[in-house]
N, C-alpha and C positions, 0 to 999 in steps of 0.2 A: 264193272270198271269203277274203280274208286277215284273220285275227283280230289285233287290235292287241296288241302285247307290251309289257309294262312294262320298267322299267330292269332290266337284268341284274345279279344279285348277283355280286361277285367270287368267282371259283372258290376253294374251301377246300382247301388243301393239307395233307397229312398232316404232323405234327411230325417234325422230324428226330430221330435217335437221341440226339444231344447234348441236345436240348431236353427229351426225355423223362428222361434221366438227371439233368438239372439239377432237374426238377420233383420227381422222387423224393427227392433229396437235401434239398430244402427242406422237404418233408413230414416226412421222418425226423428232421431237426434240430428241427422244431416239437414232435414227440412226446417226444423226449429232454428237451428243455427243460422241458415241462409236467410230466414225471414228477419231475424233480430239484427243481423249485420248489414242488410242491403239498405242503401240510402233511400229516403223517402222520395216519392215521385215529385218532379218538379213542374210537371204539366198542369194545365188548368184543371181544377177540381170540377167534378160533375155534380157536386152538392149545391145547395142553394146559396146564392151569393148575397148573404146578408151583410149590411155594413156593420162593422164592429162598434160596440157601444161608445158613444161620445164622438163618432166621426161625422155625424150629421152637421150641416153648416149652421152657424149662429145667424139668425135673421133679425133684422130690425123692422118694426112695423109702426105705422102711424096713420092718422086720419083726421080729418075735420069732423064737425058735427054731422055732416051729411053721410060720412062713411063710418061714423063711429060704431054702430051696430054690427055691420059687416066686418069691420076690423077685429071686433071682440070675437066673433065666431071663427074667423080665420086664425086668430092668435090661439084660441082654444084648441082647434084641430092641429095646429103646428105643433103644440106642446104634447098633444096626444101622440103624434107621430115621433116624438123623441127629439124635436129641435129645441134648442135653447132660443127663446124669444126675448128680445129687448123692445119694450113698449114705449114709444115716445108720445103717447096720447093721440087725441084728446081723450078725456075720461068721462065724457057725458054729452048730452044733446044740446047743451048751450052753444050759441053761435060763436065760432072762432074763425081764424083766417088760415086757410089751407096752406099758404106758403111757409108759415112757421113750422108745420109738422113735416111737410115734404122736405124742407131744408135740413131738419134735424135728421131724418132718416138717411138722406143723401150723404150728408157730412159723415155719419157713422160708417157707411159703406166705403166712402172714399178714404177715410183714415185707416181702414183695415179692422176697425172694431167689429164689423160684421161682414160676412161674405156677401149677403144679399139683403135688400131691402124691398118692403111691400108698403105701398101707400094707397089709401082709399079716399076718395072724395065723391062728390055727386056725379061727375062725368069722367074723372081721371085724367082729363086734359091739363088742367092747370097744374096738378101736382107733377105731371111729366115735364111740363115746361120749367117749373122751379128746380126739380132734381137735376135736369140736364144742364143747369147753370153752374153746377158744382164740378170742378175738374176731376176726372176720373170716373164720373158716373155716366153710365149709358142707360137711361130709363126708357122703358117701353110701355105704352098704354096697350093693353091687350083686352079683347072683348070676346074672343073664342079660342078654341083649342089650337087652330092653325096659327093665329098671330103669336100665341105663347110659345109655340115650338119654333116658329120662324125667328122670333126676337132672340131666343137663346142660341139656336144653332147658327144663325147667319150673322146676328148683330152683337153677340156676346153680352147681351143685356145683363146688368147686375142690379137693377131696380125695376120692380114691376109696379105699374099704377093700375088701379081699377075703378070703375065708376059704379058706385052703389046704386044710383038712379037708372042705370041701363041694363044691369044684369042681376039675377037672383043669387041667393047664397049657394045653391047647388052648382050653378055654372061657375060662379067665382072660385069654388074649392077645386073644381075640375081644371080650371086655368091654372091655379097655383100648383096643383099636383103635377100637371104637365110641364109647367115652367120650371120647377125644381128638379124634374127627372131628366130633362133633355141636356145633353152635353154640348159644349161649344164645338162647332164643326171644324174650325181651323182652316187649313188649306187656302183655297182661293179667298174665303171670307176673311182670313187674317190680313190680307193685303188691304182690303177695303176698310176694316175696322182700324188699321194702322193709319190710314188717311184721315179718318175721323179724329183720331188722337192728335195727328199732326196739325190739323185745322184748329183744334182746341189749344194746342201750344202756341200757335201763332197769335191767337187773340188773347192769350194769357200774358203776353209781353207787355210791360208798362207803356211802350210807345203806341200800342194798339188800343189802350183803353179810352174811353170817352173822356173829353177835357175835364168835365165836372167831376169825374171820379178821381182823376189825377190830382186835381186841386184839393179835394178832400183828404188825400193821403199825404200832401205836402205840409 
C-alpha cells in the first residue's frame, strides 16, 4: 500500500559565502548607527566624582603669632589640594593682636570674597569670638573630627578657628579636611540656623546698639 504524499517543499539550499558576508555587514552597520544616534545616559556616572578644575572653594586664612606656624602649614596644604588661598597674615612670630586677623578673615567671608575662612591662634577661642561679631559669619572652634563635622552639618559654619597650642599639625589638618568635606545638612538644622540669623538681625538694628556706639556714629 502506497501512502499518499503531499506537495513537496522546495529544497533549502545553504547560503553562499557572499550572502553571509552581506548579512553580517548589514547587522554591524545597524549596531554602529544605533550607538552614534542614541542619547547619552543621564543617570549618575559610576566613575570617580572628581571636582572640576577651579571648583574648589576660595579660602581666607589668618593667624596671630601663636598660630603663625600652623597657619603656614595649613595654607601650604590647601594650595597643594588645589584651593585658592587668601592669606591675611600674620607673617612672622612677632607678637600681634589676634582680633585684627580674625576680623580680616571674617570680613572677607561675610563679603563673599571667600566662601570659607580659617583662623588660628593659641586656643582658637578669641578668634571665634571676634569672627562671630561680623554679621553673616558663623565661626566654630573645632578641636577634633566630631566637632568639625557637627559645625558644618548642623551649624552651617563658614569660619573655622583652631588652637595651635591645643592640637598638633596632623590633627589640625584632619580637622580642616573633615570641615571642608562635610556638606550643610539643612532640613531641621535650617530652622535653627535661621533663628541664629534672626537674632543677629535684631541686634544689628541701630536702636539695639549700645549708647556709646550710637554716639560714635552720630
